[in-house]
C-alpha angles and dihedrals in degrees: 000000000000115000117224109240088228092060112126093012130109111263114266116246093255090062096052121099122235100252094188091052091047094053091044089054090049091060102033108033115085121208119230108229090200087071108075094213091058096053126095108276123176117209120166093005094306149065116247135183144109132268090229090066094038090244097113112032136136090269090061093049092047092052096044094047093049089048090052090050089054092046090053092053094048092048098042098245101156104155127095122301114223109218112199136165144183129228101270112130094247094049097080096052091043091053089052092050093047092049091053090057097040093051092047088054092051095245115159102237126198115204125190111266113253091012090278114171114253121212115212095260090057092057090045090051092051092050094049093045092053093045096045108127093356130117099179138050088025120188128232134174153215123221116197102208140113087207110215095357121124121285094260093058130095129199139192123200132181120212114194123209092284087071096231130101113296114264121241094263089059097043091046090054093049092044093052093047093045093052091050088055091045092052090051093052093255091284088146094057118110112216142165131191114278093239088059095040095054090051096042118125088240094058116088141166126224136179103253096164106064098043089051093048092046091054094051089087089068092062103023125052097233092171091059092048092049093046091052090066093222122176104223129204117198128210104190091184105202092009102254092121096052098092090055101060097069093053090045089054093045094048103033103020094234104136121191121230090237145285139239110289094215090053090052090054092051093051096048090053093057114118127162096225127123116253118210115256091242096051117125 
């Protein structure tokens, strides 16, 4: 197999997407629900797309979040909702949009302390930990991530109280309700300004990193890994896993060999705040 000469090298400027244009499109471009490709469509538990194609824009996130709020009410889910996200460019603005809707609906939202990115298993762990031994005020969660999709994509997943990806009966319900809202111009969406939402009494922060890392020993034999004396290299892909390696090392003494410096920069720059549509 022929190896691409660019393998192992930082991407040249001509291959990089215009992040400012992408975020501007997220806020300003409006999807047309009469076009099937621009409607809300849940695949493997979540909706995915890109703002450039009007398949993942603020209108989608508003509609999906309001639909989830309605689903929670109809199914008696009254505990906290863990709102997590990865490091894709569209994740931060989508978190801000979702928080505006969740706060306006009075949902108790748990954000990751220090704005740390939260891979899907971390949100699932937080949900299951909260619900352990409980039968009321159960928690659920939203993970803003397109998983392995390209950098210009965004994604939005719902995790019910069982912690895992929502089953097709749940996603079909949310999808139908979201598309009704989308067709009506989101007039049924409750929303408050982000500055108010982030300071709302229902918005909280919690340390999701350390509890997850501490519980790894119950599913992974950390003693065996440490005793093997392995030298580990870490590819954190988009960067969402970077904040977890230092606690893993501190708690289990399993240091990685290192990680890509440009990925580290991307992860440290992640903040769930809403950019203005005209930024950049």
